[in-house]
KEZABA-175878 format. One record per residue: x, y, z of N, C-alpha, C, O in turn. Coordinates in steps of 0.001 Angstrom, whole numbers. Atoms other than C-alpha are relative to their C-alpha. Example, Ala and Ser with C-alpha at 12.3 -4.5 7.8 and 13.67 -1.06 7.14 Angstrom:
BEGIN
<site n_X="890" n_Y="-1190" n_Z="0" ca_X="12300" ca_Y="-4500" ca_Z="7800" c_X="900" c_Y="1200" c_Z="0" o_X="1936" o_Y="1181" o_Z="665"/>
<site n_X="-820" n_Y="-1190" n_Z="-60" ca_X="13670" ca_Y="-1060" ca_Z="7140" c_X="-770" c_Y="1090" c_Z="730" o_X="-261" o_Y="2198" o_Z="899"/>
This chain:
BEGIN
<site n_X="153" n_Y="-1215" n_Z="-591" ca_X="43510" ca_Y="137176" ca_Z="-118476" c_X="-730" c_Y="-216" c_Z="1304" o_X="-1438" o_Y="-1220" o_Z="1375"/>
<site n_X="442" n_Y="285" n_Z="-1100" ca_X="42418" ca_Y="137532" ca_Z="-114969" c_X="-1260" c_Y="765" c_Z="187" o_X="-1405" o_Y="1877" o_Z="-322"/>
<site n_X="1151" n_Y="-196" n_Z="-198" ca_X="38862" ca_Y="137770" ca_Z="-113680" c_X="-238" c_Y="1008" c_Z="907" o_X="-1393" o_Y="1342" o_Z="1171"/>
<site n_X="-122" n_Y="-869" n_Z="-963" ca_X="40001" ca_Y="140333" ca_Z="-111143" c_X="-684" c_Y="1308" c_Z="-56" o_X="-867" o_Y="1710" o_Z="-1205"/>
<site n_X="481" n_Y="-1334" n_Z="241" ca_X="38457" ca_Y="143661" ca_Z="-110592" c_X="1243" c_Y="998" c_Z="497" o_X="1927" o_Y="766" o_Z="1494"/>
<site n_X="-1240" n_Y="-681" n_Z="-66" ca_X="41102" ca_Y="146472" ca_Z="-110891" c_X="-160" c_Y="518" c_Z="1689" o_X="-1177" o_Y="535" o_Z="2382"/>
<site n_X="-62" n_Y="-348" n_Z="-1416" ca_X="42377" ca_Y="147729" ca_Z="-107446" c_X="-703" c_Y="986" c_Z="705" o_X="-736" o_Y="983" o_Z="1936"/>
<site n_X="623" n_Y="-639" n_Z="-430" ca_X="40271" ca_Y="150518" ca_Z="-107258" c_X="-1415" c_Y="-6" c_Z="334" o_X="-1972" o_Y="771" o_Z="1109"/>
<site n_X="1030" n_Y="327" n_Z="-78" ca_X="37064" ca_Y="148813" ca_Z="-107800" c_X="-179" c_Y="-918" c_Z="1328" o_X="-1223" o_Y="-995" o_Z="1974"/>
<site n_X="275" n_Y="779" n_Z="-1098" ca_X="38054" ca_Y="146306" ca_Z="-105032" c_X="-52" c_Y="940" c_Z="1310" o_X="-827" o_Y="783" o_Z="2254"/>
<site n_X="135" n_Y="-733" n_Z="-1206" ca_X="38856" ca_Y="149000" ca_Z="-102646" c_X="-1563" c_Y="536" c_Z="212" o_X="-2158" o_Y="473" o_Z="1288"/>
<site n_X="1500" n_Y="-376" n_Z="-94" ca_X="35379" ca_Y="150318" ca_Z="-103272" c_X="-765" c_Y="-667" c_Z="698" o_X="-1412" o_Y="-343" o_Z="1694"/>
<site n_X="1108" n_Y="1245" n_Z="-779" ca_X="33626" ca_Y="146995" ca_Z="-102597" c_X="553" c_Y="-209" c_Z="1387" o_X="-273" o_Y="-398" o_Z="2280"/>
<site n_X="-383" n_Y="76" n_Z="-1335" ca_X="35707" ca_Y="146716" ca_Z="-99601" c_X="-644" c_Y="1110" c_Z="934" o_X="-1400" o_Y="788" o_Z="1850"/>
<site n_X="418" n_Y="-1497" n_Z="-574" ca_X="34907" ca_Y="150375" ca_Z="-98306" c_X="-1741" c_Y="-249" c_Z="303" o_X="-2364" o_Y="233" o_Z="1250"/>
<site n_X="1636" n_Y="113" n_Z="-165" ca_X="30925" ca_Y="149045" ca_Z="-99028" c_X="-367" c_Y="-985" c_Z="874" o_X="-1445" o_Y="-940" o_Z="1467"/>
<site n_X="-316" n_Y="995" n_Z="-917" ca_X="31723" ca_Y="146112" ca_Z="-97089" c_X="-186" c_Y="287" c_Z="1410" o_X="-1095" o_Y="-82" o_Z="2153"/>
<site n_X="-198" n_Y="-608" n_Z="-1080" ca_X="32813" ca_Y="147772" ca_Z="-94341" c_X="-1218" c_Y="790" c_Z="727" o_X="-1573" o_Y="689" o_Z="1902"/>
<site n_X="903" n_Y="-990" n_Z="-675" ca_X="30061" ca_Y="150501" ca_Z="-94138" c_X="-1290" c_Y="-1166" c_Z="276" o_X="-2145" o_Y="-995" o_Z="1145"/>
<site n_X="1247" n_Y="845" n_Z="-417" ca_X="27565" ca_Y="147475" ca_Z="-94219" c_X="20" c_Y="-856" c_Z="1363" o_X="-861" o_Y="-1078" o_Z="2194"/>
<site n_X="-178" n_Y="608" n_Z="-1402" ca_X="29352" ca_Y="145546" ca_Z="-91565" c_X="-486" c_Y="809" c_Z="1430" o_X="-1039" o_Y="304" o_Z="2408"/>
<site n_X="182" n_Y="-848" n_Z="-1239" ca_X="29141" ca_Y="148860" ca_Z="-89142" c_X="-1580" c_Y="198" c_Z="8" o_X="-2153" o_Y="343" o_Z="1088"/>
<site n_X="1294" n_Y="38" n_Z="-309" ca_X="25593" ca_Y="149028" ca_Z="-89970" c_X="-986" c_Y="-838" c_Z="213" o_X="-2164" o_Y="-506" o_Z="343"/>
<site n_X="557" n_Y="1095" n_Z="-561" ca_X="24531" ca_Y="145860" ca_Z="-89146" c_X="497" c_Y="20" c_Z="1288" o_X="-441" o_Y="-128" o_Z="2071"/>
<site n_X="-368" n_Y="-60" n_Z="-1141" ca_X="26678" ca_Y="146084" ca_Z="-86031" c_X="-1114" c_Y="915" c_Z="908" o_X="-1752" o_Y="527" o_Z="1886"/>
<site n_X="1065" n_Y="-815" n_Z="-552" ca_X="24472" ca_Y="149245" ca_Z="-85260" c_X="-1331" c_Y="-523" c_Z="83" o_X="-2044" o_Y="-106" o_Z="996"/>
<site n_X="1487" n_Y="811" n_Z="171" ca_X="21258" ca_Y="147165" ca_Z="-86057" c_X="-290" c_Y="-876" c_Z="1215" o_X="-1320" o_Y="-900" o_Z="1888"/>
<site n_X="-32" n_Y="928" n_Z="-925" ca_X="22116" ca_Y="144649" ca_Z="-83773" c_X="-207" c_Y="289" c_Z="1461" o_X="-953" o_Y="-260" o_Z="2271"/>
<site n_X="-186" n_Y="-608" n_Z="-1112" ca_X="22973" ca_Y="146579" ca_Z="-81060" c_X="-1346" c_Y="894" c_Z="494" o_X="-1658" o_Y="1041" o_Z="1676"/>
<site n_X="1311" n_Y="-726" n_Z="-187" ca_X="19711" ca_Y="148666" ca_Z="-81331" c_X="-972" c_Y="-1342" c_Z="278" o_X="-1777" o_Y="-1200" o_Z="1198"/>
<site n_X="758" n_Y="670" n_Z="-521" ca_X="17976" ca_Y="145439" ca_Z="-81194" c_X="223" c_Y="-705" c_Z="1209" o_X="-841" o_Y="-1183" o_Z="1603"/>
<site n_X="-625" n_Y="333" n_Z="-1130" ca_X="19783" ca_Y="144141" ca_Z="-78105" c_X="-647" c_Y="1075" c_Z="1130" o_X="-1281" o_Y="622" o_Z="2082"/>
<site n_X="167" n_Y="-792" n_Z="-664" ca_X="19176" ca_Y="147508" ca_Z="-76482" c_X="-1763" c_Y="261" c_Z="-8" o_X="-2206" o_Y="1149" o_Z="720"/>
<site n_X="1351" n_Y="-68" n_Z="223" ca_X="15275" ca_Y="147154" ca_Z="-77425" c_X="-433" c_Y="1675" c_Z="-518" o_X="-1417" o_Y="2262" o_Z="-68"/>
<site n_X="-124" n_Y="-1186" n_Z="602" ca_X="15798" ca_Y="150533" ca_Z="-79439" c_X="-868" c_Y="-190" c_Z="-1353" o_X="-916" o_Y="-1221" o_Z="-2024"/>
<site n_X="898" n_Y="-31" n_Z="1188" ca_X="13384" ca_Y="151537" ca_Z="-82225" c_X="798" c_Y="1478" c_Z="-700" o_X="1134" o_Y="2486" o_Z="-77"/>
<site n_X="-685" n_Y="-984" n_Z="632" ca_X="14997" ca_Y="153764" ca_Z="-84807" c_X="-1152" c_Y="622" c_Z="-1270" o_X="-1708" o_Y="-23" o_Z="-2159"/>
<site n_X="1569" n_Y="-875" n_Z="738" ca_X="12215" ca_Y="156258" ca_Z="-86602" c_X="497" c_Y="1071" c_Z="-770" o_X="1389" o_Y="1813" o_Z="-359"/>
<site n_X="-393" n_Y="-1435" n_Z="676" ca_X="12588" ca_Y="158868" ca_Z="-89096" c_X="-788" c_Y="1295" c_Z="542" o_X="-1979" o_Y="1213" o_Z="842"/>
<site n_X="433" n_Y="-1269" n_Z="-602" ca_X="11905" ca_Y="162321" ca_Z="-87871" c_X="247" c_Y="1151" c_Z="-829" o_X="1397" o_Y="1556" o_Z="-999"/>
<site n_X="-324" n_Y="-1253" n_Z="792" ca_X="11314" ca_Y="165370" ca_Z="-90105" c_X="171" c_Y="1185" c_Z="853" o_X="-522" o_Y="1644" o_Z="1761"/>
<site n_X="-369" n_Y="-1599" n_Z="-1125" ca_X="12971" ca_Y="168532" ca_Z="-88664" c_X="109" c_Y="1190" c_Z="-951" o_X="950" o_Y="1282" o_Z="-1845"/>
<site n_X="37" n_Y="-1143" n_Z="935" ca_X="12329" ca_Y="171547" ca_Z="-90331" c_X="885" c_Y="1074" c_Z="578" o_X="1529" o_Y="882" o_Z="1610"/>
<site n_X="-1059" n_Y="-830" n_Z="-516" ca_X="14306" ca_Y="174813" ca_Z="-90047" c_X="-290" c_Y="527" c_Z="1401" o_X="543" o_Y="807" o_Z="2263"/>
<site n_X="288" n_Y="-607" n_Z="-1641" ca_X="12280" ca_Y="176043" ca_Z="-86925" c_X="359" c_Y="-1267" c_Z="1067" o_X="674" o_Y="-868" o_Z="2188"/>
<site n_X="-758" n_Y="844" n_Z="-719" ca_X="13396" ca_Y="172697" ca_Z="-85295" c_X="1355" c_Y="-35" c_Z="314" o_X="1808" o_Y="-108" o_Z="1456"/>
<site n_X="-1428" n_Y="-414" n_Z="182" ca_X="16879" ca_Y="173136" ca_Z="-86298" c_X="650" c_Y="1176" c_Z="773" o_X="1681" o_Y="1226" o_Z="1443"/>
<site n_X="-513" n_Y="-1312" n_Z="-820" ca_X="17151" ca_Y="176512" ca_Z="-85001" c_X="-259" c_Y="-106" c_Z="1404" o_X="521" o_Y="443" o_Z="2183"/>
<site n_X="-118" n_Y="104" n_Z="-1250" ca_X="15724" ca_Y="175482" ca_Z="-81793" c_X="943" c_Y="-1135" c_Z="672" o_X="904" o_Y="-1444" o_Z="1863"/>
<site n_X="-680" n_Y="894" n_Z="-476" ca_X="18193" ca_Y="172895" ca_Z="-81615" c_X="1788" c_Y="474" c_Z="17" o_X="2718" o_Y="-98" o_Z="586"/>
<site n_X="-1384" n_Y="-599" n_Z="41" ca_X="21372" ca_Y="174966" ca_Z="-82323" c_X="-173" c_Y="1181" c_Z="1144" o_X="483" o_Y="1264" o_Z="2181"/>
<site n_X="-455" n_Y="-1418" n_Z="-763" ca_X="20515" ca_Y="178535" ca_Z="-80901" c_X="-779" c_Y="-54" c_Z="1550" o_X="-393" o_Y="588" o_Z="2527"/>
<site n_X="851" n_Y="-216" n_Z="-1380" ca_X="17859" ca_Y="177897" ca_Z="-77995" c_X="548" c_Y="-1306" c_Z="902" o_X="1267" o_Y="-941" o_Z="1831"/>
<site n_X="-523" n_Y="731" n_Z="-938" ca_X="18771" ca_Y="174699" ca_Z="-76229" c_X="1644" c_Y="-457" c_Z="-210" o_X="2345" o_Y="-884" o_Z="708"/>
<site n_X="-1387" n_Y="234" n_Z="323" ca_X="22172" ca_Y="174160" ca_Z="-77922" c_X="445" c_Y="-1404" c_Z="-3" o_X="1630" o_Y="-1696" o_Z="158"/>
<site n_X="-318" n_Y="1564" n_Z="64" ca_X="22117" ca_Y="170422" ca_Z="-78147" c_X="615" c_Y="-362" c_Z="-1427" o_X="964" o_Y="-1521" o_Z="-1652"/>
<site n_X="-509" n_Y="459" n_Z="1282" ca_X="23370" ca_Y="170598" ca_Z="-81814" c_X="823" c_Y="1406" c_Z="-144" o_X="523" o_Y="2522" o_Z="280"/>
<site n_X="-785" n_Y="-1101" n_Z="468" ca_X="26331" ca_Y="172587" ca_Z="-83310" c_X="-369" c_Y="444" c_Z="-1246" o_X="-712" o_Y="-423" o_Z="-2050"/>
<site n_X="231" n_Y="-346" n_Z="1222" ca_X="25720" ca_Y="174799" ca_Z="-86208" c_X="402" c_Y="-555" c_Z="-996" o_X="-397" o_Y="-543" o_Z="-1933"/>
<site n_X="-868" n_Y="960" n_Z="721" ca_X="28202" ca_Y="172651" ca_Z="-88140" c_X="-579" c_Y="-1450" c_Z="-487" o_X="-370" o_Y="-2077" o_Z="-1525"/>
<site n_X="600" n_Y="1207" n_Z="41" ca_X="26232" ca_Y="169703" ca_Z="-87550" c_X="-1301" c_Y="-138" c_Z="-418" o_X="-1747" o_Y="-1285" o_Z="-411"/>
<site n_X="1377" n_Y="-39" n_Z="132" ca_X="22560" ca_Y="170846" ca_Z="-88603" c_X="-125" c_Y="-587" c_Z="-1403" o_X="-1239" o_Y="-450" o_Z="-1908"/>
<site n_X="642" n_Y="780" n_Z="982" ca_X="22739" ca_Y="168838" ca_Z="-91731" c_X="660" c_Y="-1447" c_Z="-255" o_X="768" o_Y="-2092" o_Z="-1298"/>
<site n_X="-335" n_Y="1350" n_Z="-312" ca_X="24160" ca_Y="165743" ca_Z="-90277" c_X="-1357" c_Y="-981" c_Z="596" o_X="-1772" o_Y="-992" o_Z="1755"/>
<site n_X="1148" n_Y="580" n_Z="-840" ca_X="21310" ca_Y="163664" ca_Z="-89601" c_X="113" c_Y="-1131" c_Z="1029" o_X="-864" o_Y="-1430" o_Z="1715"/>
<site n_X="-281" n_Y="486" n_Z="-1268" ca_X="22959" ca_Y="161371" ca_Z="-87176" c_X="5" c_Y="871" c_Z="1092" o_X="-645" o_Y="576" o_Z="2094"/>
<site n_X="-27" n_Y="-887" n_Z="-934" ca_X="23699" ca_Y="164264" ca_Z="-85215" c_X="-1425" c_Y="509" c_Z="456" o_X="-1790" o_Y="421" o_Z="1628"/>
<site n_X="1177" n_Y="-488" n_Z="-387" ca_X="20315" ca_Y="165799" ca_Z="-85380" c_X="-679" c_Y="-998" c_Z="569" o_X="-1313" o_Y="-600" o_Z="1547"/>
<site n_X="533" n_Y="950" n_Z="-699" ca_X="18961" ca_Y="162487" ca_Z="-84380" c_X="291" c_Y="-201" c_Z="1190" o_X="-600" o_Y="-529" o_Z="1974"/>
<site n_X="-540" n_Y="-2" n_Z="-1310" ca_X="21057" ca_Y="162429" ca_Z="-81477" c_X="-624" c_Y="954" c_Z="983" o_X="-1087" o_Y="670" o_Z="2088"/>
<site n_X="606" n_Y="-1148" n_Z="-1030" ca_X="19908" ca_Y="166072" ca_Z="-80223" c_X="-1408" c_Y="-451" c_Z="295" o_X="-1990" o_Y="-412" o_Z="1379"/>
<site n_X="1860" n_Y="-22" n_Z="-240" ca_X="16247" ca_Y="165254" ca_Z="-80725" c_X="-83" c_Y="-975" c_Z="1344" o_X="-584" o_Y="-701" o_Z="2435"/>
<site n_X="174" n_Y="1197" n_Z="-1051" ca_X="16694" ca_Y="161761" ca_Z="-78792" c_X="479" c_Y="706" c_Z="1497" o_X="-7" o_Y="449" o_Z="2599"/>
<site n_X="-438" n_Y="-294" n_Z="-1417" ca_X="18616" ca_Y="163642" ca_Z="-76161" c_X="-971" c_Y="674" c_Z="745" o_X="-1263" o_Y="268" o_Z="1870"/>
<site n_X="1343" n_Y="-629" n_Z="17" ca_X="15626" ca_Y="166187" ca_Z="-76057" c_X="-848" c_Y="-715" c_Z="837" o_X="-1032" o_Y="-432" o_Z="2021"/>
<site n_X="1163" n_Y="731" n_Z="-256" ca_X="12990" ca_Y="163627" ca_Z="-75683" c_X="556" c_Y="-1085" c_Z="1281" o_X="-335" o_Y="-1526" o_Z="2007"/>
<site n_X="-732" n_Y="606" n_Z="-1364" ca_X="15292" ca_Y="161628" ca_Z="-72832" c_X="-389" c_Y="974" c_Z="1095" o_X="-1231" o_Y="870" o_Z="1987"/>
<site n_X="391" n_Y="-1146" n_Z="-1244" ca_X="15354" ca_Y="164725" ca_Z="-70804" c_X="-1488" c_Y="186" c_Z="436" o_X="-1877" o_Y="-37" o_Z="1582"/>
<site n_X="1664" n_Y="118" n_Z="-19" ca_X="11638" ca_Y="165098" ca_Z="-71075" c_X="-363" c_Y="-1068" c_Z="692" o_X="-1001" o_Y="-875" o_Z="1727"/>
<site n_X="660" n_Y="983" n_Z="-608" ca_X="10944" ca_Y="161652" ca_Z="-70195" c_X="571" c_Y="-133" c_Z="1250" o_X="-255" o_Y="-469" o_Z="2099"/>
<site n_X="-721" n_Y="3" n_Z="-1181" ca_X="13466" ca_Y="161676" ca_Z="-67318" c_X="-833" c_Y="974" c_Z="863" o_X="-1476" o_Y="491" o_Z="1796"/>
<site n_X="917" n_Y="-997" n_Z="-1023" ca_X="11670" ca_Y="165025" ca_Z="-65669" c_X="-1453" c_Y="-588" c_Z="-95" o_X="-2206" o_Y="-95" o_Z="744"/>
<site n_X="1429" n_Y="535" n_Z="-183" ca_X="8339" ca_Y="163166" ca_Z="-66229" c_X="-194" c_Y="-887" c_Z="1005" o_X="-1070" o_Y="-838" o_Z="1869"/>
<site n_X="106" n_Y="983" n_Z="-1032" ca_X="9225" ca_Y="160163" ca_Z="-64395" c_X="399" c_Y="401" c_Z="1314" o_X="-1" o_Y="-141" o_Z="2344"/>
<site n_X="-414" n_Y="-723" n_Z="-1493" ca_X="10830" ca_Y="162241" ca_Z="-61645" c_X="-911" c_Y="652" c_Z="828" o_X="-780" o_Y="768" o_Z="2047"/>
<site n_X="1279" n_Y="-278" n_Z="-704" ca_X="7429" ca_Y="163727" ca_Z="-60987" c_X="-679" c_Y="-685" c_Z="671" o_X="-1250" o_Y="-348" o_Z="1708"/>
<site n_X="996" n_Y="836" n_Z="-448" ca_X="5739" ca_Y="160875" ca_Z="-60534" c_X="598" c_Y="-827" c_Z="1307" o_X="-108" o_Y="-1647" o_Z="1894"/>
């Protein structure tokens, strides 16, 4: 008998490896960019602000952690740039 996993398991392992490769690529790019990734707690008030007030986030993306992080980052970058322009 062969010791190979069935095709569905091999596909699953390949998918896991590809996700890990992509995660490693993002990590290395963040290190090269001197970027720090930090978890941020965003409650209903924050999500409502991002979706309805400043419109940095689509309502459909309000449960996507990556999209939420990008919207928060965008807001912080705009605030930092505005502060730097004052100086």
